C-alpha positions as CSV (number, residue, x, y, z in Angstrom):
1,M,98.5,-35.8,121.3
2,Q,96.2,-37.1,118.6
3,V,95.5,-34.6,115.7
4,T,92.7,-35.4,113.2
5,E,91.5,-33.2,110.3
6,T,87.7,-33.1,110.4
7,L,87.1,-30.5,107.8
8,N,88.9,-29.4,104.6
9,S,86.7,-27.3,102.4
10,G,88.1,-24.5,100.3
11,L,90.1,-22.4,102.8
12,K,88.2,-23.7,105.9
13,R,89.8,-26.1,108.2
14,E,88.7,-27.9,111.4
15,I,91.2,-29.9,113.4
16,K,90.2,-32.2,116.3
17,V,92.9,-32.5,119.0
18,I,92.9,-35.1,121.8
19,V,95.5,-34.8,124.6
20,P,95.5,-38.0,126.7
21,A,94.9,-37.6,130.4
22,S,98.3,-39.3,131.0
23,D,100.0,-36.5,129.1
24,L,98.2,-33.9,131.2
25,E,99.1,-35.8,134.4
26,A,102.8,-35.9,133.4
27,K,102.9,-32.1,132.7
28,L,101.1,-31.4,136.0
29,V,103.5,-33.6,138.0
30,A,106.4,-31.9,136.5
31,R,105.0,-28.5,137.4
32,L,104.2,-29.6,140.9
33,S,107.6,-31.1,141.4
34,D,109.2,-27.8,140.3
35,A,107.0,-25.8,142.6
36,K,107.6,-28.2,145.5
37,G,111.2,-27.1,146.0
38,K,110.1,-23.4,146.1
39,A,106.9,-23.6,148.1
40,R,106.8,-22.0,151.5
41,I,103.9,-23.6,153.4
42,N,103.4,-23.4,157.2
43,G,104.1,-26.7,158.9
44,F,106.5,-28.0,156.3
45,R,110.2,-27.5,155.8
46,P,111.2,-26.1,152.3
47,G,111.2,-28.9,149.8
48,K,109.5,-31.4,152.1
49,V,105.9,-30.6,151.3
50,P,104.2,-33.9,150.3
51,M,103.2,-34.2,146.7
52,Q,99.6,-35.0,147.6
53,H,99.4,-31.8,149.6
54,M,100.8,-29.8,146.7
55,R,98.3,-31.4,144.4
56,K,95.4,-30.5,146.8
57,M,96.5,-26.9,147.1
58,Y,97.7,-26.2,143.5
59,G,96.4,-29.0,141.3
60,K,93.5,-27.2,139.6
61,S,95.3,-23.9,139.1
62,F,98.4,-25.6,137.7
63,M,96.3,-27.8,135.5
64,A,94.6,-24.7,134.1
65,E,98.0,-23.4,133.3
66,V,98.9,-26.7,131.6
67,V,95.7,-26.5,129.5
68,N,96.4,-22.9,128.4
69,E,100.0,-23.8,127.4
70,I,98.8,-26.8,125.4
71,L,96.3,-24.6,123.6
72,T,99.0,-22.0,122.7
73,S,101.8,-24.4,121.8
74,S,99.6,-27.0,120.0
75,T,98.0,-24.3,117.7
76,R,101.4,-23.1,116.6
77,E,102.9,-26.6,116.2
78,I,99.9,-28.0,114.3
79,L,100.0,-25.1,111.8
80,A,103.7,-25.5,111.4
81,E,103.5,-29.2,110.8
82,R,100.7,-28.8,108.2
83,G,102.6,-26.0,106.5
84,E,99.6,-23.6,106.8
85,K,99.2,-20.0,107.7
86,S,96.0,-19.1,109.5
87,A,94.3,-16.0,108.2
88,M,93.3,-15.0,111.8
89,Q,93.9,-16.5,115.2
90,P,92.2,-20.0,115.1
91,E,89.0,-20.3,117.0
92,V,89.3,-22.8,119.9
93,V,86.2,-24.9,120.6
94,M,86.2,-26.7,124.0
95,T,83.5,-28.3,126.1
96,E,81.1,-25.9,127.8
97,D,79.9,-28.5,130.3
98,E,81.2,-27.5,133.7
99,K,81.3,-31.0,135.1
100,E,83.4,-32.2,132.1
101,A,85.7,-29.2,132.5
102,E,86.1,-30.1,136.2
103,K,87.1,-33.6,135.2
104,I,89.8,-32.3,132.8
105,L,91.2,-30.0,135.5
106,A,91.2,-32.9,137.9
107,G,93.2,-35.0,135.4
108,G,90.5,-37.6,135.1
109,V,89.7,-37.5,131.4
110,D,91.4,-36.7,128.1
111,F,91.4,-33.1,127.0
112,E,89.6,-32.7,123.7
113,F,89.2,-29.5,121.7
114,K,88.8,-28.3,118.1
115,L,90.6,-25.6,116.1
116,N,88.6,-23.8,113.4
117,Y,90.4,-21.5,111.0
118,E,90.8,-20.4,107.4
119,V,94.1,-20.7,105.7
120,I,95.9,-18.1,103.6
121,P,95.9,-19.4,100.1
122,A,99.2,-20.2,98.4
123,I,100.1,-17.2,96.1
124,E,102.5,-17.7,93.2
125,I,104.2,-14.5,92.5
126,K,104.3,-13.8,88.8
127,D,106.8,-12.1,86.6
128,F,106.5,-8.2,86.7
129,S,108.2,-7.5,83.5
130,G,104.9,-7.1,81.6
131,V,103.5,-4.6,84.1
132,S,103.6,-1.0,83.2
133,V,102.2,2.2,84.8
134,T,102.2,5.9,83.9
135,R,103.4,8.3,86.6
136,Q,101.7,11.7,86.3
137,V,104.2,14.6,87.1
138,Y,103.2,18.2,87.6
139,D,106.0,20.9,87.4
140,V,104.9,23.6,89.8
141,P,105.4,27.0,88.0
142,E,107.2,29.9,89.7
143,A,103.9,31.9,89.6
144,D,102.2,29.4,91.9
145,I,105.2,29.5,94.3
146,E,105.2,33.3,94.4
147,E,101.4,33.4,95.0
148,Q,101.7,31.1,98.0
149,V,104.6,33.1,99.4
150,R,102.5,36.2,99.3
151,K,99.6,34.4,101.0
152,V,101.9,33.1,103.8
153,T,103.5,36.6,104.3
154,A,100.2,38.5,104.2
155,D,99.7,38.5,108.0
156,A,103.3,39.7,108.7
157,R,102.8,43.0,106.9
158,E,101.8,46.3,108.4
159,Y,98.4,47.7,107.2
160,E,97.1,51.3,107.2
161,V,93.5,52.5,106.6
162,K,92.8,53.6,103.1
163,Q,90.0,55.4,101.5
164,G,88.3,53.9,98.4
165,K,87.8,50.4,97.0
166,A,89.5,47.3,98.3
167,D,92.1,45.7,96.0
168,L,93.6,42.3,96.0
169,W,95.9,41.8,99.0
170,D,94.1,44.6,100.9
171,K,92.8,43.8,104.4
172,V,89.1,44.3,105.0
173,T,87.3,44.3,108.4
174,I,83.8,42.9,107.9
175,N,80.6,41.7,109.6
176,Y,78.9,38.8,108.0
177,L,76.0,36.4,108.5
178,G,76.0,33.1,106.6
179,K,72.8,31.3,105.5
180,V,71.9,28.0,103.9
181,D,68.4,27.7,102.5
182,G,67.7,31.1,103.9
183,E,68.5,30.0,107.5
184,P,71.6,31.1,109.5
185,F,74.0,28.2,110.4
186,D,76.4,27.7,113.3
187,G,79.8,29.2,112.8
188,G,78.6,31.4,109.9
189,T,78.5,34.7,111.7
190,A,81.1,37.2,112.9
191,E,81.6,40.9,113.6
192,G,84.9,42.8,113.1
193,S,86.6,39.9,111.3
194,D,89.8,40.8,109.4
195,L,90.3,39.2,106.0
196,I,93.2,39.7,103.6
197,L,91.8,39.4,100.1
198,G,93.7,36.8,98.1
199,S,94.9,34.9,101.2
200,G,92.5,32.0,100.6
201,Q,91.3,32.0,104.3
202,F,87.6,31.8,103.3
203,I,85.8,29.3,101.2
204,P,86.5,29.6,97.4
205,G,84.7,32.5,95.7
206,F,84.1,34.5,98.8
207,E,87.1,36.9,98.8
208,E,87.0,37.7,95.1
209,Q,83.5,39.2,95.6
210,L,84.8,41.7,98.1
211,V,87.3,43.2,95.7
212,G,86.0,46.7,94.7
213,L,84.0,47.3,97.9
214,K,84.7,50.2,100.2
215,A,84.0,51.0,103.9
216,G,80.3,51.2,104.5
217,D,79.3,49.0,101.6
218,E,77.0,46.0,102.0
219,K,76.7,43.1,99.7
220,V,75.1,39.6,99.6
221,I,77.7,37.1,98.5
222,S,76.7,33.7,97.0
223,V,79.1,30.8,97.3
224,K,79.1,27.0,97.4
225,F,80.8,25.0,100.2
226,P,83.4,22.5,98.9
227,D,82.3,18.9,98.6
228,A,85.2,18.0,101.0
229,Y,84.3,20.8,103.5
230,Q,85.2,19.7,107.1
231,A,81.7,20.5,108.4
232,A,79.8,17.6,106.8
233,H,76.4,19.2,107.2
234,L,77.6,22.2,105.0
235,A,79.6,20.2,102.4
236,G,78.5,20.9,98.9
237,K,75.7,23.3,100.0
238,D,74.9,26.6,98.3
239,A,75.1,29.5,100.8
240,T,74.8,33.3,101.0
241,F,76.6,35.7,103.2
242,D,75.2,39.1,104.2
243,V,78.4,41.2,104.4
244,K,79.1,44.7,105.6
245,V,82.6,46.3,105.1
246,N,83.6,48.3,108.2
247,E,87.1,49.2,107.0
248,V,89.6,48.8,104.2
249,S,93.4,48.8,104.8
250,K,96.3,48.5,102.5
251,P,99.7,46.8,103.1
252,D,102.8,48.9,103.6
253,S,104.4,46.9,100.8
254,T,103.7,43.9,98.6
255,E,107.4,43.0,98.2
256,V,108.5,39.8,99.7
257,N,112.0,40.6,101.2
258,D,114.3,39.4,103.9
259,E,112.7,41.7,106.5
260,I,109.3,40.1,106.0
261,A,110.8,36.6,106.1
262,K,112.6,37.4,109.4
263,K,109.3,38.5,110.9
264,L,108.1,34.9,110.2
265,G,111.3,33.4,111.8
266,V,113.0,32.6,108.5
267,E,116.5,34.0,107.8
268,S,115.8,35.2,104.2
269,A,113.2,35.6,101.5
270,D,115.1,33.0,99.4
271,R,114.9,30.5,102.3
272,L,111.2,31.2,102.7
273,R,110.6,30.5,99.0
274,E,112.6,27.3,99.3
275,I,110.5,26.1,102.2
276,I,107.2,26.9,100.4
277,R,108.5,25.3,97.2
278,G,109.4,22.1,99.1
279,Q,105.9,22.0,100.7
280,I,104.0,22.4,97.5
281,E,106.2,20.0,95.5
282,S,105.9,17.4,98.3
283,Q,102.1,17.7,98.4
284,F,101.8,17.4,94.6
285,G,104.3,14.6,94.8
286,Q,102.0,12.7,97.2
287,M,99.2,13.0,94.7
288,T,101.5,11.6,92.0
289,R,102.4,8.8,94.3
290,Q,98.7,8.0,95.1
291,K,97.8,7.8,91.4
292,V,100.7,5.6,90.4
293,K,100.1,3.3,93.4
294,R,96.4,3.0,92.4
295,E,97.4,2.1,88.8
296,L,99.8,-0.5,90.1
297,L,97.2,-2.0,92.5
298,D,94.7,-2.1,89.6
299,A,97.3,-4.1,87.6
300,L,97.9,-6.5,90.4
301,D,94.2,-6.9,91.0
302,G,93.7,-7.9,87.4
303,T,96.6,-10.4,87.7
304,Y,95.8,-12.1,91.0
305,Q,92.3,-13.6,91.3
306,F,91.6,-16.0,94.1
307,D,89.2,-16.6,97.0
308,A,90.2,-14.5,100.0
309,P,89.6,-15.8,103.6
310,S,86.0,-14.9,104.5
311,N,86.9,-13.9,108.0
312,L,89.4,-11.3,106.8
313,V,86.9,-10.0,104.2
314,E,84.2,-9.8,106.8
315,A,86.5,-7.8,109.2
316,E,87.5,-5.4,106.4
317,F,83.9,-5.0,105.3
318,D,82.8,-4.1,108.9
319,N,85.5,-1.4,109.1
320,I,84.4,0.1,105.7
321,W,80.7,-0.2,106.4
322,N,81.0,1.4,109.8
323,Q,83.0,4.3,108.3
324,V,80.5,4.8,105.5
325,N,77.6,5.0,107.9
326,R,79.4,7.4,110.2
327,D,80.2,9.6,107.1
328,L,76.5,9.6,106.0
329,Q,75.3,10.3,109.5
330,E,77.7,13.3,109.9
331,A,76.6,14.6,106.5
332,G,72.9,14.1,107.3
333,R,72.5,12.1,104.1
334,S,71.1,8.8,103.2
335,F,71.8,6.1,100.6
336,A,69.0,7.5,98.5
337,D,70.7,10.9,98.5
338,E,73.7,9.1,97.0
339,E,71.5,7.6,94.3
340,T,71.9,4.1,95.6
341,T,70.3,1.7,98.0
342,E,71.7,0.1,101.2
343,E,71.6,-3.3,99.5
344,E,73.5,-2.1,96.4
345,A,76.0,-0.2,98.6
346,R,76.6,-3.3,100.8
347,A,77.3,-5.4,97.7
348,E,79.8,-2.8,96.3
349,Y,81.6,-2.3,99.6
350,R,81.9,-6.0,100.1
351,R,83.6,-6.3,96.7
352,L,85.9,-3.5,97.8
353,A,86.7,-5.4,101.0
354,E,87.5,-8.5,99.0
355,R,89.8,-6.5,96.7
356,R,91.6,-4.9,99.6
357,V,92.1,-8.3,101.4
358,R,93.3,-10.0,98.3
359,L,95.7,-7.2,97.4
360,G,97.0,-7.1,101.0
361,L,97.8,-10.8,100.8
362,V,99.6,-10.4,97.5
363,L,101.6,-7.4,98.7
364,A,102.5,-9.4,101.9
365,E,103.7,-12.3,99.8
366,I,105.7,-10.1,97.5
367,G,107.3,-8.3,100.5
368,E,108.2,-11.6,102.1
369,K,109.8,-13.0,99.0
370,A,111.7,-9.7,98.5
371,K,112.8,-9.7,102.1
372,V,111.3,-6.2,102.7
373,Q,111.9,-5.1,106.3
374,I,110.8,-2.3,108.5
375,S,113.7,-1.1,110.7
376,D,113.3,-0.2,114.4
377,E,114.2,3.4,113.4
378,E,111.4,3.5,110.9
379,M,108.9,2.1,113.4
380,Q,110.0,4.5,116.1
381,R,109.7,7.5,113.7
382,A,106.2,6.4,112.6
383,L,105.1,5.8,116.2
384,F,106.2,9.3,117.2
385,E,104.4,10.8,114.2
386,T,101.2,9.0,115.3
387,V,101.5,10.1,118.9
388,R,102.3,13.7,117.8
389,R,98.7,14.0,116.4
390,F,97.2,13.7,119.9
391,P,96.9,16.6,122.4
392,G,100.1,17.0,124.5
393,N,98.5,15.7,127.7
394,Q,97.6,12.4,126.0
395,Q,100.8,11.7,124.1
396,Q,102.6,9.7,126.9
397,E,99.5,7.6,127.5
398,I,99.1,6.9,123.7
399,F,102.8,6.1,123.4
400,E,102.6,3.6,126.2
401,F,99.5,2.1,124.7
402,Y,101.2,1.4,121.4
403,R,104.4,0.2,123.0
404,G,102.5,-2.3,125.2
405,N,100.0,-3.5,122.5
406,P,101.6,-5.5,119.7
407,Q,98.3,-5.6,117.7
408,A,98.0,-1.8,117.9
409,L,101.6,-1.5,116.9
410,S,101.0,-3.7,113.9
411,S,98.5,-1.1,112.7
412,I,101.4,1.3,112.4
413,R,103.7,-1.2,110.8
414,A,101.3,-2.4,108.1
415,P,101.1,0.8,106.1
416,L,104.9,1.3,106.3
417,F,105.4,-2.3,105.0
418,E,102.9,-1.7,102.2
419,E,104.6,1.5,101.0
420,K,108.0,-0.2,101.0
421,V,106.6,-3.1,99.0
422,V,105.1,-0.6,96.5
423,D,108.5,1.1,96.3
424,H,110.1,-2.3,95.6
425,L,107.5,-3.0,92.8
426,L,108.1,0.3,91.2
427,T,111.7,-0.8,90.7
428,Q,110.6,-4.0,89.1
429,I,108.0,-2.7,86.6
430,S,108.0,-0.3,83.7
431,V,107.3,3.3,84.9
432,T,106.8,6.0,82.3
433,D,106.7,9.6,83.5
434,K,104.1,11.9,81.9
435,K,104.0,15.7,82.4
436,V,100.4,16.8,83.2
437,S,98.6,20.0,84.1
438,K,97.5,20.7,87.7
439,E,93.9,20.0,86.7
440,E,94.8,16.6,85.3
441,L,96.7,15.6,88.4
442,L,94.0,16.9,90.7
443,A,91.3,15.1,88.7
444,D,89.8,12.4,90.9
445,D,89.9,9.4,88.5
446,E,87.2,6.9,89.3
447,P,89.0,4.2,91.3
448,A,88.6,0.6,90.4
449,E,88.2,-0.2,94.1
450,G,85.1,1.5,95.3
451,A,81.4,1.2,95.7
452,A,79.1,2.1,92.9
453,K,81.2,4.1,90.4
454,A,78.4,6.7,89.9
455,K,76.7,6.0,93.2
456,K,79.3,5.8,95.8
457,A,78.1,6.6,99.3
458,A,80.3,9.0,101.3
459,P,82.7,9.6,98.4
460,K,86.3,10.7,99.1
461,K,87.4,13.9,97.4
462,K,90.8,15.2,96.8
463,A,91.8,18.7,97.8
464,E,94.3,20.8,96.0
465,P,97.5,20.9,98.1
466,K,98.4,24.2,99.7
467,A,101.7,25.1,101.2
468,K,101.7,26.6,104.7
469,A,104.3,28.0,107.0
470,E,103.6,25.2,109.5
471,T,105.1,21.9,110.5
472,S,101.9,19.9,110.1
473,D,101.6,17.7,107.0
474,D,97.8,18.2,107.0
475,A,96.4,21.0,105.0
476,E,94.5,23.6,107.1
477,P,90.8,23.3,106.4
478,K,89.0,26.3,105.2
479,K,86.3,27.5,107.5
480,A,83.4,29.9,107.3
481,A,85.2,32.1,109.7
482,P,88.8,32.9,108.8
483,K,91.7,31.4,110.7
484,K,95.0,33.1,111.2
485,K,98.0,31.5,109.6
486,A,100.8,30.2,111.8
487,A,104.3,31.8,111.8
488,A,106.6,30.7,109.1
489,K,109.3,29.8,111.6
490,D,107.3,26.6,112.2
491,A,108.0,25.4,108.7
492,E,111.4,24.0,109.4
């Protein structure tokens, strides 16, 4: 096999490979000889089929197999011999002339092809001793824990009709009609809907305006949908609700005791508080983690500057750009609405793609040098967690898809590996804990990676964590119509 480098420019490589016809013939003969002893062909005893007859029957199909094996093995061997890592699977360029291809399969000419690829640049890992980050820590006060406990237990209480004005934690039965720009919207109307004031079931600012109303009262309530509202066409919009109060009920007790906890499937009030505390602290802890990780990545981004493989950048940009356009379409917005242009957004998101690819390569190199490994148990747990998000009737199908698709499985492994590398780095650098307020932790600091700092299309917002008596790690989205809370027994 003759291997010649025909292009070496930056990260781009082109390798010309010529496999002599004699080598192809030798591999074909070996394959035919092996098959000869196993072939069962009418008119011939086992093992006595003439080689010429074997060649006539199987020559082309066996030669096609030989060619495919050469393409697979030679690509791997050439990269190994050159000490290079290809950023993506090398592109194989072969003749497209059918007559020429027939000659190759017939063993009449040399097999010539080219490999086009980009190499992963050599990355020299630098000393981390000078890297320092600040980890924002929020200590959740007891009052916040107690408030969330009351919200979780609100549905488990008994309520009786009361005369007079509604107080916080009373239950009101209401009719409402929601409007945006004076027009009703889908999902914004209901009759006889029960709502516990203070439960946080409705969008922010809604429940507070019902306190003080009594049965028969009507009121127009003005609110604004959160920027991160799950219905994109309503996100950030001002709205009004025409509300009529049908009935006001008061809880039999506001005390959180063991009896209430047992109604929710938890053995005691103390255990319920423990569950809620764990959920809230975990969710704030995730925000702490996100911020310290961002600061660490910013530090790495400032330290490692090199050209990233263009094919990886292009693939990452396509993913980002497709998501941006989906988000804008769902929100019914344009680049002009985001105070930018498509050209400016493209440029910014391409810079984001370059950063992500570059940092991904740096983290991969750090992880390899540190011998970071993902165990089978960790992969299995992550796979089950991924499958669990799909409806029950699809879970087995999704499970089999991942188990039989190494590329799909790598999409689960990659974030696990990244997080373990970040964990490793946090043990190597200087980390200073800083106590902050909830507002400081929730503040969405402008990320260094991102398109147009003041003009970012389809921006990502952070929501305040909220503990629930549920197994899901995802916070339940607030809707125009209230949604009943799940039983606390699911919390464990």
